[in-house]
C-alpha positions as CSV (number, residue, x, y, z in Angstrom):
1,V,70.3,-3.3,46.9
2,V,69.2,-1.4,50.0
3,G,67.8,2.0,49.5
4,E,68.0,3.9,46.2
5,G,69.2,1.6,43.5
6,E,70.5,3.6,40.6
7,E,74.0,4.2,41.7
8,A,74.4,1.0,43.7
9,F,73.1,-1.2,40.8
10,L,75.6,0.5,38.4
11,D,78.4,-0.2,40.9
12,L,77.2,-3.7,41.2
13,L,77.4,-4.3,37.4
14,H,80.9,-2.9,37.4
15,A,82.0,-5.2,40.2
16,A,80.2,-8.3,38.9
17,G,83.4,-9.8,37.5
18,R,85.3,-9.5,40.8
19,G,83.0,-11.8,42.7
20,I,82.0,-11.5,46.3
21,E,85.0,-9.4,47.2
22,G,84.2,-6.8,44.7
23,M,80.6,-6.5,46.0
24,R,81.8,-6.0,49.6
25,E,83.3,-2.7,48.6
26,I,80.0,-1.3,47.3
27,K,77.9,0.8,49.6
28,G,74.2,-0.1,49.9
29,L,74.2,-3.8,49.4
30,M,73.2,-6.9,51.4
31,V,75.6,-9.6,50.3
32,R,75.0,-13.3,50.9
33,E,77.8,-14.9,52.9
34,G,77.3,-18.6,53.7
35,E,74.1,-18.9,55.7
36,G,73.9,-15.2,56.5
37,W,74.0,-11.7,55.1
38,H,76.6,-8.9,55.2
39,F,75.4,-5.3,55.0
40,T,78.2,-3.4,53.2
41,S,77.3,0.1,54.6
42,P,74.7,2.7,54.0
43,R,74.7,4.7,50.7
44,T,73.9,8.4,50.8
45,P,70.7,9.2,48.8
46,V,71.2,10.7,45.4
47,R,71.4,14.5,45.9
48,D,70.6,15.7,42.4
49,L,67.6,13.7,41.1
50,E,68.1,15.4,37.7
51,G,71.1,13.1,37.3
52,I,68.7,10.1,37.2
53,P,67.3,9.7,33.7
54,S,63.6,9.1,33.2
55,P,63.1,5.4,32.5
56,Y,60.3,6.4,30.0
57,L,62.1,9.2,28.2
58,S,65.3,7.2,27.9
59,G,63.5,4.2,26.5
60,I,64.3,1.8,29.3
61,L,60.6,1.4,30.0
62,G,57.7,1.4,27.6
63,V,54.0,1.4,28.0
64,S,52.7,-1.4,30.1
65,L,50.3,-4.0,28.7
66,N,47.3,-2.3,30.4
67,R,48.3,1.1,29.0
68,S,49.3,2.5,32.3
69,M,52.5,3.9,33.8
70,V,53.8,4.7,37.3
71,L,55.5,8.0,37.9
72,E,57.7,9.0,40.8
73,T,57.9,12.8,41.3
74,V,59.5,12.9,44.7
75,R,61.7,10.8,47.0
76,G,61.5,10.9,50.7
77,C,58.7,11.8,53.1
78,P,58.2,14.5,55.7
79,M,56.3,12.2,58.0
80,R,58.2,10.1,60.5
81,C,55.9,7.0,60.9
82,T,57.8,4.3,62.7
83,Y,56.5,1.5,60.5
84,C,57.4,3.1,57.1
85,Y,60.7,3.0,55.1
86,Y,60.3,6.2,53.0
87,H,61.7,8.6,55.5
88,K,64.4,6.2,56.6
89,S,65.7,5.9,53.1
90,S,65.5,9.6,52.4
91,P,65.1,12.0,55.4
92,T,64.2,15.0,53.3
93,V,61.7,15.4,50.4
94,R,63.6,15.7,47.1
95,A,61.5,16.5,44.0
96,F,62.1,15.7,40.3
97,D,61.9,18.8,38.2
98,R,58.4,19.8,36.9
99,S,59.7,20.0,33.3
100,R,60.7,16.4,33.5
101,I,57.2,15.4,34.7
102,R,55.7,17.5,31.9
103,E,57.9,15.7,29.3
104,E,56.9,12.3,30.8
105,F,53.2,13.2,30.6
106,S,53.7,14.3,26.9
107,W,55.4,11.0,26.3
108,A,52.4,9.2,27.9
109,C,49.9,11.0,25.7
110,R,51.9,10.2,22.5
111,Q,52.2,6.5,23.5
112,G,48.5,6.1,24.2
113,V,48.8,5.7,28.0
114,S,45.4,5.8,29.6
115,E,46.3,6.0,33.3
116,V,49.2,7.5,35.3
117,T,49.7,6.5,38.9
118,F,51.9,8.8,41.0
119,I,53.7,6.5,43.5
120,D,54.9,9.3,45.8
121,P,54.2,8.4,49.4
122,C,52.6,11.8,50.2
123,F,51.8,13.3,46.8
124,A,50.1,16.4,48.2
125,R,53.2,17.2,50.2
126,R,55.3,17.8,47.0
127,P,56.6,21.4,47.5
128,D,55.1,22.7,44.2
129,I,52.1,20.5,44.0
130,L,49.7,23.1,42.5
131,E,52.1,24.1,39.8
132,L,52.8,20.4,39.0
133,L,49.0,19.7,38.7
134,A,48.6,22.7,36.4
135,A,51.3,21.3,34.2
136,V,49.7,17.8,34.3
137,S,46.3,19.3,33.4
138,E,47.7,21.3,30.5
139,T,49.8,18.4,29.2
140,G,47.3,15.6,29.7
141,R,44.4,17.6,28.2
142,G,41.9,15.3,29.9
143,N,43.2,12.2,28.0
144,L,44.8,10.6,31.0
145,Q,43.3,9.3,34.2
146,V,45.4,10.0,37.3
147,S,45.8,8.1,40.5
148,C,47.8,9.0,43.6
149,E,48.3,8.4,47.3
150,L,47.9,11.3,49.7
151,N,47.0,12.3,53.2
152,A,43.3,13.4,53.6
153,E,44.3,16.2,56.0
154,D,46.4,17.8,53.2
155,L,43.3,18.4,51.1
156,D,41.7,21.8,50.7
157,A,39.4,23.3,48.0
158,R,42.2,24.6,45.8
159,L,44.0,21.2,45.9
160,V,40.8,19.2,45.2
161,D,40.1,21.5,42.2
162,A,43.6,21.1,40.9
163,L,43.5,17.3,41.3
164,A,40.1,17.2,39.4
165,R,41.5,19.3,36.5
166,A,44.5,17.0,36.3
167,G,42.2,14.0,35.7
168,L,42.3,12.4,39.1
169,Q,40.2,9.3,39.1
170,H,41.4,7.4,42.2
171,V,43.0,8.4,45.5
172,E,44.5,6.0,48.0
173,I,44.4,7.4,51.6
174,G,46.6,5.6,54.1
175,L,44.3,5.7,57.1
176,Q,46.2,3.4,59.4
177,T,44.2,4.2,62.5
178,V,42.1,6.9,64.3
179,N,43.1,5.6,67.7
180,P,45.1,8.4,69.4
181,K,47.2,5.9,71.5
182,A,48.1,3.9,68.4
183,L,48.9,7.1,66.4
184,K,51.3,8.2,69.2
185,T,52.9,4.8,69.3
186,I,53.6,4.7,65.6
187,G,54.7,8.3,65.4
188,R,51.9,9.2,63.0
189,H,50.4,12.7,63.4
190,F,46.9,12.7,61.8
191,D,44.1,15.2,62.1
């Protein structure tokens, strides 16, 4: 499956009995043909993320063995770094609803999760980040450690305070380079 998998995987399951010919009709697949591969065609990203059920709230996923969970709150990325796939798979940032994230955090607390890792490529660029962090802070009540990936240039005092109240313990900052020539070459704008 190339790109978002929810719809393509469902179509793939429906076509499984028809063999390779059934798969050729599904958008968003790389299908093995002899020694090579055939790309069926691009699939449009899911417009309404609310149509995608939460894997935790629906019971598809449970708590991991190390009592952690990963959580996606957005798809896409506003950056256009040439080396990255996020913006190529989704040219705009689409956010899951805050109420869903709040429910997932409540579920995590009830299940004894100790750490939640946000896997958004640019967590601080979520359109309603301060409101989301307030909901996380209220729901997690200091019981959950939070990790995320963000761009250092997005931080300001209000965001740092909100992250701390939400239980932030670990931040990954993707500092690829500070070389201006390299930044220009890869399409990365960094202050």
